[in-house]
C-alpha positions in Angstrom: 12.6 -6.1 17.8 11.7 -4.3 14.4 9.0 -1.3 14.4 6.2 -2.8 12.2 3.7 -1.1 14.6 2.7 2.5 15.5 5.5 4.6 16.9 6.3 8.0 16.0 9.1 8.7 14.2 9.0 12.5 13.1 10.0 13.1 9.2 9.8 10.2 7.5 9.9 9.5 3.7 7.4 7.1 2.5 8.8 4.6 -0.1 6.6 2.0 -1.6 8.4 -0.9 -3.7 5.7 -2.3 -5.8 6.0 -5.0 -8.7 6.6 -2.3 -11.2 7.9 0.8 -9.8 9.2 2.4 -6.6 7.4 5.5 -5.3 8.6 8.2 -2.9 6.8 10.7 -1.0 7.8 13.3 1.5 5.1 15.3 3.6 5.6 17.8 6.4 2.9 18.8 8.8 1.8 22.1 10.5 -0.9 21.6 13.1 -3.5 19.2 11.6 -2.6 20.3 7.7 -0.2 18.2 5.7 1.8 19.7 2.9 3.5 17.5 -0.1 7.3 18.4 0.0 8.8 15.9 -2.5 7.4 13.1 -4.7 9.1 11.0 -7.4 8.6 7.7 -9.1 10.8 5.3 -11.1 9.8 2.3 -13.1 11.5 -1.2 -12.0 12.7 -3.7 -14.8 10.6 -6.7 -15.2 10.9 -9.3 -12.8 12.8 -7.3 -10.1 9.9 -7.6 -7.7 7.5 -10.9 -7.9 4.4 -11.1 -5.8 5.7 -8.3 -3.6 9.0 -10.4 -3.0 12.0 -8.6 -3.9 13.6 -11.0 -6.5 16.5 -9.0 -8.1 17.9 -6.6 -5.0 20.6 -5.1 -7.4 18.0 -4.0 -10.0 15.9 -2.6 -7.0 18.9 -0.8 -5.4 20.0 0.7 -9.1 16.3 2.2 -9.2 16.4 3.4 -5.7 19.6 5.4 -6.5 17.9 6.8 -9.5 14.8 7.7 -7.3 17.1 9.6 -4.8 18.7 11.7 -7.7 15.2 13.0 -8.5 14.4 14.4 -5.1 15.9 17.0 -2.4 14.2 15.5 0.6 15.1 16.9 4.0 15.6 13.5 5.7 17.0 10.1 4.4 14.8 8.3 7.3 12.1 6.3 5.5 9.3 4.0 6.1 8.8 1.0 4.0 6.3 -1.9 4.0 5.9 -5.6 4.0 3.0 -7.2 2.4 0.3 -8.6 4.8 0.8 -12.2 3.2 4.5 -11.9 4.8 3.4 -11.1 8.1 1.7 -13.1 11.2 -0.3 -11.0 13.5 -2.0 -12.5 16.6 -3.6 -10.7 19.5 -2.5 -12.0 23.1 -3.2 -11.1 26.6 -0.5 -10.1 28.9 -0.5 -8.4 32.6 -1.3 -4.5 31.9 1.3 -3.9 34.8 4.0 -5.1 32.8 6.5 -2.5 31.5 7.2 -2.6 27.5 10.7 -3.9 28.2 9.2 -6.8 30.6 6.6 -7.3 27.8 9.5 -7.6 25.0 11.4 -10.1 27.3 8.4 -12.3 27.7 7.4 -12.4 24.1 10.9 -13.3 23.1 10.5 -16.3 25.6 7.3 -17.3 24.5 7.1 -16.4 20.8 7.6 -20.0 19.7 4.0 -20.6 20.9 2.6 -18.2 18.2 5.1 -18.2 15.4 5.3 -21.4 13.3 8.9 -20.4 12.1 12.3 -20.6 14.0 12.7 -17.6 16.1 16.1 -16.7 14.4 14.3 -16.5 11.0 11.9 -13.8 12.1 11.6 -10.1 13.4 9.0 -9.6 16.0 7.0 -6.4 17.1 4.2 -5.8 19.5 1.9 -2.9 20.5 -0.6 -2.6 23.4 -4.3 -2.4 22.6 -7.2 -1.7 25.1 -7.7 -3.4 28.5 -9.1 -6.8 28.3 -13.0 -7.2 28.4 -12.5 -10.5 30.3 -10.0 -9.2 32.9 -9.1 -5.6 33.8 -5.7 -6.7 35.0 -4.6 -8.0 31.7 -4.2 -6.1 28.3 -4.7 -6.9 24.8 -1.3 -7.1 23.0 -1.0 -7.1 19.1 2.1 -9.2 18.1 3.5 -9.0 14.6 6.2 -11.3 13.0 7.8 -11.3 9.8 10.6 -13.5 8.1 13.6 -11.6 8.4 14.4 -12.1 4.6 11.7 -9.9 3.6 12.4 -7.2 5.6 16.2 -7.3 5.2 15.7 -7.2 1.6 13.6 -3.9 1.6 16.1 -2.5 4.0 19.2 -3.3 1.9 17.3 -1.8 -1.2 16.9 1.5 0.6 20.5 1.5 1.9 21.7 1.4 -1.6 19.8 4.3 -2.4 21.4 6.2 0.7 18.1 6.0 2.8 17.9 4.6 6.2 14.9 2.2 7.2 13.6 3.5 10.2 10.3 1.9 10.1 9.3 -1.6 8.4 5.5 -1.2 8.2 2.6 -3.6 7.3 1.1 -2.5 4.2 -2.6 -3.1 5.6 -1.9 -0.4 8.5 -0.1 1.9 6.1 -3.2 1.8 4.0 -5.8 2.4 7.0 -3.7 5.6 7.7 -4.0 6.7 4.0 -7.7 5.8 4.0 -8.1 8.0 7.0 -6.3 11.0 5.6 -8.2 10.7 2.3 -11.4 10.6 3.7 -10.4 14.0 5.3 -9.4 15.3 1.9 -12.2 14.0 -0.2 -15.2 14.7 2.5 -15.9 11.1 2.6 -17.4 9.1 5.8 -15.0 6.6 6.9 -17.6 4.9 9.0 -19.3 1.6 7.8 -17.6 -1.1 5.4 -15.1 0.0 2.9 -13.3 -1.9 0.3 -9.9 -0.6 -1.1 -8.9 -2.3 -4.4 -5.4 -1.5 -4.9 -4.6 -2.7 -8.5 -0.9 -2.9 -9.3 0.5 -4.1 -12.4 0.4 -7.8 -11.8 -1.1 -7.9 -8.4 -4.2 -6.6 -6.7 -4.8 -6.3 -3.2 -8.2 -5.9 -1.6 -8.4 -4.3 2.0 -11.6 -4.2 4.0 -11.8 -1.7 6.7 -14.8 -1.5 9.1 -15.1 2.2 10.6 -11.7 3.0 9.1 -10.0 0.0 10.9 -8.5 -2.9 8.8 -10.2 -6.2 9.3 -9.6 -8.1 6.2 -6.9 -8.0 3.2 -5.7 -10.5 0.5 -3.9 -10.6 -2.7 -5.0 -11.6 -6.2 -3.1 -12.1 -9.3 -4.4 -9.8 -11.8 -3.3 -6.2 -12.5 -3.3 -3.5 -14.9 -0.4 -4.6 -16.9 -3.1 -6.6 -19.0 -4.0 -3.3 -20.7 -0.3 -2.8 -22.1 -0.4 -6.4 -23.2 -3.7 -6.0 -25.0 -2.2 -2.8 -26.7 0.8 -4.8 -28.0 -1.1 -7.6 -29.3 -3.9 -5.5 -31.0 -1.1 -3.0 -32.7 1.9 -4.9 -32.9 3.8 -2.7 -30.7 6.9 -3.5 -28.5 6.2 -3.4 -24.8 8.1 0.0 -24.5 6.1 1.4 -27.6 2.8 0.2 -26.2 3.6 2.1 -22.8 5.0 5.2 -24.6 1.7 5.2 -26.7 -0.5 4.6 -23.6 1.3 7.4 -21.8 1.1 10.0 -24.4 -2.4 9.2 -25.6 -0.8 8.2 -29.0 -3.2 5.3 -30.1 -5.7 4.8 -32.9 -9.3 6.2 -32.7 -10.7 2.7 -32.5 -8.3 1.9 -29.5 -11.1 2.8 -26.8 -13.9 0.8 -28.3 -11.5 -2.3 -29.4 -9.1 -2.3 -26.4 -10.1 0.2 -23.4 -13.8 -0.8 -23.1 -13.1 -4.6 -23.2 -10.3 -4.1 -20.7 -12.4 -1.9 -18.4 -15.1 -4.7 -18.5 -12.9 -7.5 -17.5 -11.3 -5.4 -14.6 -14.9 -4.7 -13.4 -15.6 -8.1 -13.5 -12.5 -9.2 -11.6 -13.1 -6.7 -8.7 -16.6 -8.1 -8.3 -15.2 -11.7 -8.0 -12.6 -10.4 -5.7 -15.6 -9.0 -3.4 -17.5 -12.2 -3.8 -14.5 -14.0 -2.5 -14.7 -12.2 0.8 -18.4 -12.3 1.3 -18.4 -15.8 0.9 -16.0 -16.2 3.7 -17.5 -13.6 6.1 -20.8 -12.3 7.7 -20.9 -9.4 5.1 -22.7 -9.4 1.7 -22.2 -5.8 0.8 -19.7 -2.8 1.1 -20.8 0.8 1.6 -18.0 2.4 -0.5 -15.5 1.2 -2.6 -12.2 2.8 -3.2 -10.1 2.3 -6.4 -6.2 2.8 -5.4 -3.1 1.9 -7.5 -1.8 2.6 -11.0 -4.8 1.4 -13.0 -7.5 3.1 -10.6 -7.7 6.2 -12.8 -8.4 4.3 -16.1 -10.8 6.1 -18.1 -14.6 4.6 -17.3 -13.4 1.9 -14.8 -15.0 3.7 -11.7 -18.0 4.2 -13.5 -18.2 0.7 -14.6 -17.7 -0.6 -11.4 -20.2 1.6 -9.7 -22.7 0.5 -12.2 -22.0 -3.2 -12.2 -21.8 -3.4 -8.1 -24.4 -1.0 -7.5 -21.8 0.4 -4.9 -20.6 4.2 -4.5 -17.2 4.0 -6.0 -14.2 6.7 -6.0 -10.9 6.9 -7.1 -8.3 7.5 -4.3 -6.8 11.1 -3.9 -5.4 11.6 -0.5 -3.9 15.0 -1.7 -7.3 16.5 -3.0 -7.2 19.6 -0.8 -3.3 19.4 0.4 -0.9 22.3 -0.1 1.8 21.1 -2.6 5.4 22.5 -2.4 7.1 24.5 -5.0 9.4 21.5 -6.0 6.3 19.2 -6.9 4.6 19.0 -10.2 0.9 19.3 -9.1 -0.6 18.1 -12.0 1.5 15.0 -12.1 0.9 14.4 -8.3 -2.9 14.5 -8.9 -2.6 11.9 -11.9 -0.7 9.6 -9.7 -2.5 10.2 -6.7 -4.3 6.6 -6.6 -1.1 4.7 -7.1 0.4 7.0 -3.9 -2.0 5.6 -1.3 0.5 3.3 0.3 3.4 5.9 0.0 1.3 8.2 1.6 0.3 5.9 4.6 3.9 5.4 5.1 4.8 9.2 5.0 2.5 10.1 7.6 3.6 7.0 9.9 5.9 9.6 11.6 3.6 12.2 12.8 
């Protein structure tokens, strides 16, 4: 059974394969304190990853090789994640006296009751939860299953780069761990209802946590690449030139009024609609905290506009706010990219 759920594997690299880039993060831990040891990011060719599925393994593998050349990590063991939409999770009850081996055998025999795919096409993991409230002789068991092709593609991409996939995690659980660390780093209260809006280049994922525990996640097709597209259209630039101009701040004075403000307004409206979708399908009608993550999260004015539009306390994620940073790491760049490293961070701390 593949290790989707929480088992300790000391010293893991967190490697986040997104639609636009691959990010690597290495942390160490002394007592209760974390330290950033290595960090790197490399862009992916367009179309390499489509809606969180690896579409071009060779391109992802080549980028992984380039990424590996940028860091001097102390281990080649890594944790990578599959998206929530690729995973089936189900809570079942089993006899509490059974050993893990006995549970594994029984789950394998009965898995076709819970999983709507041929068993040879899926990988399965399970984790004991608390005792059943209905019967103290039974224990709640969380079952997770993912189609084998989704896992195999990520494992193969890591192997091309010289990494060993020790853990294949689930994005929602990695984000849950990253949020707990972020609350410590930013002096935030993780109690109550929190919405994490992870804005990627083309895909945005909303995670809802109640008292720090993930209860809902959903992917929506919109993302930050729209800003680059708007810049290209407005100023007649190529995609590469638009990205360079945005990165270097080399844009006309009217850029903020003509392009940035309309983009921020549109993103705020999209986030509002995403939340309304959740409210309409749940018992909730408000959140206590909204966290912006992903590469677009730190866009100038976005957090302020979201907070104003939704009347909800809004912060930009930084899981490294008070963390010690090693000498090999560019501290300024790390904090600039902090919001986009939430998932990599949640993967990296999986080993501790």
